[in-house]
FIFIPA-730050 format. One record per residue (C-alpha): z, y, x; residue in one letter. Coordinates in steps of 0.05 Angstrom, whole numbers, plus 5000, padded with zeros to 4 digits. Layout:
N
ZYXA/...
This chain:
637
353574337407M/351773797359G/353073287414L/359673597431W/361773577360F/359472877350L/363472637410N/370072917382R/374972427348P/374772437272R/381272797264P/379173367308I/372673437269K/376873457203R/381073997233T/375374407255I/372374387186S/379074587154V/379775187201I/372675417188L/373475367112D/380275737118F/376976297151L/370976297106A/374876337042I/378077027051P/371677257084F/367577077022S/372577426978L/372278057020W/364278017020L/364677906943A/368278586939F/363778946984S/357378696949L/360578846878R/362679546898L/357079676944G/361179937001E/364779657062F/370879467024Y/377979607053I/383179257006P/389479646989P/396179387009N/398179146940Q/391878696941Q/392678367011L/396577786983W/390877526943I/386877447010F/392477007032V/392876656967L/385576446967A/385475987027P/392375707011V/390075556942L/383075306960A/384474827017I/389074336977P/383574306928I/378174176977F/382673627007I/383973316940K/376573336924S/374972946985G/370873487023L/374173257090Y/372672497079R/365172607081A/361572377144I/357272967164I/351972527194R/350472237124Y/351872837080I/347072887021G/346773126950M/352972766927D/357073146978A/353873816955I/355673646882W/362873496906T/363074176943I/360574546879A/365874216836R/371574376884A/369375106891V/368775186814F/375874916804L/378575356860Y/375075976828S/377775796758L/384975706781I/384676306827F/381876786773S/387276556723V/392876696773I/389977386791V/388877566717L/395977386700T/398577956739F/396878596698N/397879056757D/392378686797L/387478526739A/384779226742G/383779226816L/379578636818V/372778666780P/371478036743R/364677916771T/368277836841V/370377126820Y/363176906807A/360277266869I/365776956913Q/364176256886A/356976296902I/358376586972I/363476046983L/358875506960M/353675797012L/358875807068F/361875127056V/355774717040G/351575127091G/356474997146S/356174257134R/348874247128M/348074617195I/352874137227A/348873557201R/342473867229W/345473957296L/347873247299I/341172967276V/337873417329K/342273147382S/341072457357D/333672597366H/334372837433H/338772247452L/333771767422W/328372067464K/332671987526E/333871237510V/326471137492N/324671417560A/328970887592V/327370287548R/321870087499Y/323470117426I/318469767383P/315170137330P/315369867257V/311670037194L/315770007127I/311969737071Y/315670067011G/317670807009A/323170736955G/330370756967R/330870117005A/325370327053G/328371027065T/335170757076Q/332670227124A/328570777160A/335071197170A/338870587196L/333370427245M/333171137271K/340671087284L/340970387313S/335370517366N/333169807358Q/326769927321M/322570577313R/319770697245P/313471067248V/310771087178A/311070837108F/306070417066I/306470466990D/302070266932D/304270926896N/298571376903V/302671986886T/306671876950L/300871886996W/300972407050R/307872577029Q/313572657081Q/319872237075I/325072327130N/319872617175G/314872037165M/308572007127T/306871557071V/300271207076Y/296170747028G/294870037047V/287470227065D/290270587125Q/294269947150L/289169747203A/288870477232K/296270547232L/297169877268I/292370097323E/294770817328R/302070647338F/301269967371K/305269637315V/307668897318R/312568927262D/312169067191I/318369107146L/317468917073L/322169377037A/321269166967M/327268766947P/326368936873S/319468666868A/318367976839G/316567376880R/309467376856R/308468076878R/311567976944R/306967366953S/300867816940E/303268306992I/304367737045L/297467487033K/294868177048L/298968247113L/296767557136E/290167817160H/293868307210Y/296768117277P/303968337256V/310668017251H/312968117179V/320368127162R/324168337098T/330468627070L/335868247038P/337668216966D/337568866926L/344768826910M/346768876982D/342769516985I/345269806925A/352469686945E/351170017015G/351869377054R/345069437086L/345169407164E/339469337215V/342068657232S/340868457157D/333268507168I/330667797165Q/325067347168E/320567297105V/323566837053D/319066247046I/319866266971A/316166936974D/309966567007L/309966086945L/310566636896G/314166196847R/318166636796E/324766296777P/325866186705V/332366426674A/336965886660P/339665666590I/346865866594N/349765346547N/345964776586L/349265016650L/356465016624S/355764396577K/357863876628N/361864336674I/366064866642T/373464646633D/371363996657K/373163566722A/366763536764V/365263076820M/359363126870V/357662576915T/354262756981G/357463446968A/355963687042G/348463547036G/343164047022S/342863896946I/349963716942G/352864326973S/348564776926E/350664386867L/357964556888C/356365286898R/353765346829Q/358564906794I/364765276820I/362165906787H/361365556719L/369165496714S/370464736719P/377664516712S/377064236782C/371264066833L/371963406872V/367863376937L/366262666957Y/362662587025E/361962087077A/360962597134S/367462927157E/363863547187I/359463637123N/365863597079L/369564087123Y/363764567120Q/362664607046I/370464597038E/371265207079R/365265567044E/368165446975L/375365656996A/372366327021S/370066496953L/377666556934A/376566306864L/382466036826D/379365326815I/382164736851P/377664386900V/379163696925Y/375863436989S/375162666991M/372462277050L/369161647029G/362661237020T/359361126956V/358960396974L/366760356961N/366860246887Q/374360186885Q/375460846919R/370261216879V/373860936814E/380561136843M/378161836854V/375061876785C/381561656753R/385962086797R/382562746778F/380162526709G/373062656729V/368462796668N/361962926702T/358762606766I/352962896802Y/350562336849H/346962676907A/348862176961A/342961866987A/338861727050Y/332562157042K/328862197108H/322661747096V/321261497168P/328461367183I/329260967121V/323060597137E/325760377203R/332460217174N/330559837111T/336959487097N/341460087105E/336660487061G/337459967006I/344959917015R/346060637010N/340960826956N/341160216914V/347959926919F/351160596930G/348760826864T/350560176833L/357460186856H/358560916836C/355360766767A/359960196755Q/365860606777A/364161156728A/363760656672I/370560366692D/373761026697A/370561256629E/366661816662V/362662206608E/356262386648T/353062116707F/347062466734V/342862176793L/339062636836I/332362276844S/325662436877T/318162486865D/317361946919K/320161456869A/313361496833V/308860946855R/312360936920P/309060836986T/315460797026N/322160457027T/326161077010M/321861206948G/322360486926A/330060496933T/330661126893K/326560806836R/330760176840F/336760626831A/333460926772E/332460236743L/339760076752V/342060646711L/336460546657Q/339359816652A/346260066645F/344260546590A/340460046551E/345659496557S/350259476495K/355259046531T/355759456595L/355060146566Y/361460446546N/362661186547K/358261396607T/351461756596R/346861626651F/341562146667T/336262166722M/332962816748V/326562766794R/323863366834F/319863476900G/321363786965N/326464366969V/325664907016L/330464937073G/333564247062S/335063777119S/328663477142G/324064037109S/318264297146V/320265017139V/325965027189P/321764567234L/315765027233F/320465657245R/323165317309D/316465097333Q/313565797324I/319566097360A/318265627421K/311065827423G/308265207388G/304864747374P/306464717302V/306063977279T/302563787216V/301963067199T/295063127164D/290163717146P/290063467072E/297463307060I/300563707000I/307263776971R/310964106915Y/316364596934F/322464896899M/328065296925T/334664926931I/338665426884P/333065346831E/332964596839A/340464536831A/340564976770A/335164546736L/338763906753V/345064186719I/341064366657Q/337063736656A/343463306661G/346263686601A/340263476557M/340762736572G/342062266513K/342761656560G/337661326604G/333561946606D/328662096665V/327562846671F/321863156713V/322263856741L/316264286736D/314864396811M/309264896801G/302964856841E/302464396900P/302064706969V/297864467027K/302664387088I/297164647137V/296265277092D/303765377096L/303965307173A/298165817181R/301666347137R/308066257175M/304666307243I/300766967216H/306867277186L/310467177252S/305567617284G/301467077321F/294566807316T/292466087309I/289065767372R/283465337353D/275965197370N/273965867336D/279666247373N/281165897437P/285266487462N/290066487401G/297466427408D/299665797371I/296265127359E/296764687301I/297363947323D/295563397272Y/300162827289T/298162337232G/301962077171L/308961807189R/311261127168P/311461067091G/308761797083E/303061937031K/298462527023L/299962686953Y/306762616914E/306962486841E/312562656791L/310962166733L/309661436725I/305961456660G/302961966613D/308661876558N/311762556573V/315163046523S/317263756527A/324763966525T/328264596505E/327364846579H/320265006596E/321364746668K/324264066648I/320363496619M/322462806594R/319062206618A/318961536583E/319360986635E/319260226629C/325859896635V/328359226664I/333958916618E/340658826650W/340558056649P/334058056684A/335658606733L/342458326754V/338757706779K/334158136820I/340158526848I/343757906869R/337757676906E/336958366938L/344558366956E/343657686993L/337857907033A/341358537049N/347558187070K/343457747116H/339558347143D/332858007118D/328158597116C/322158167096Q/325957887039K/328558537014A/321358857022R/318558246980A/323758376925I/322159126921L/314958926917L/315658506860D/320558976821T/318059666830I/311759846793D/306360146840G/310160016903F/304759976957I/307460067027P/303260447075Q/305960087136C/307259367151E/314559217157L/313358817220S/311559447255D/318659667252W/322559037259L/327158967319G/333659307341N/333259807284D/333559277231N/
């Protein structure tokens, strides 16, 4: 019967529910009389009309209360409470109407109203719970039939809270995964039953994996902090299971969770880095009610800056980007937010100083976040002059345009690779910093524009990041490529990096170099191992020749170094934000620097990579290239 009822169209289901309630209401009234009087009650003729009045009065109240909008399959305590309120309201109005007629008041004992309300609650609520039981039973039989035809993978759910129980219910309905048990740290829940599944402690994990042949574990703890999730992931690394996680807690709270939302473990959870709450006045200082422009707006950092800036209520946001497809994508994404903030998409290169200045004047730009740059180390190493042209002269032209257009604030997105660089990319970013420092120090050039530089390390998920590369390699069965077993990097999520850039830019007084606290460095090979384990695979090496995925060491790439640094000197001071420090760097005065720039420009114009490299070596403190330029000369340069 459950399956028959389940397959009916929704209007038919509602009609059946109304008919059953229409019959139950007068029956409950008759039964209330019979129980009250202790006999098989036969109502007198003058009383029959109240048996007609009861359903005519109750059904509209039930409809208005939403009883027939509830989906039987998902009915719960909220629906029972709705039924109770509807029945109480009906009983109150019904008793008032009957008691109004003096000739009937004596024929209806007053306790009948309360007795009928209780019976009606049992009928209306009970009928729905029985229907739900029949549907679930039919679903169970259907699931068995489906399972007999195709294999549905078993899954353990780590977390027996609201998120875990909701995920288990959805998986049972979807027939894509088969939840078999809960794992939870709460001792009071152990051996308890939730939705027909038992809750176990972590110490039972190995037995459960073996017993149910589990290959997947779902981490259903969206409210836990990153540090706690990182601890759990470290624990699960030792088991041959694929670990996945639920989305943001807000999606679950708003009922938007679906089985398709179950996703791979957020790499930020592996690092266990807890984000620091932003200082709101720093976020808004250079943005709120101001015209803001982002160069390289379609890149990893540039696009995230745009996402955060538009929520800080600028008067307008200008997207400046050389890539048409990147510009189109970020424009569409921001348009989908439907915020009442003008967004202007401008195609152009940062090398075109006249266009940058025109755009700044046209939209009255107050703040520029300069994220446009070539950042991929080996590619810039092979294309030295293009890297210099874009990173050095692009920054120079943008800064000159900002000065001429009287832009208030100019924030350069720099990199940890600018510190004692071993590659051309890092050297060009340090040269770009020197340009802005010279502008800030020069009394003749410096007008109204305040220049600030912000350095940070690698961001998770950016273009060229190892994380998407490792995921792709693991999905293909390996090998996972790591350049060197000792290589380490600092990591930060893109949203956190963008938020800190915005706050650091607001603290600048002119010529400041800010350094972001990137936390603890991470060995890339350890990151690779954890991603392999949490994908449910084992590592193939000499100790385990039958493992699933091999780690292949390819050697350092051109210009790459084992350890990244964030500071040049030790002269560092704290700021009002605990994750942002101010570094005091040596400056080359503008008259001296402008001569170097002219020499570099001439070498760049003639495509003389050797000369350009020599100039960088003489100018940038600590620049020690890891590879000879001659190794990369040829068609690329």
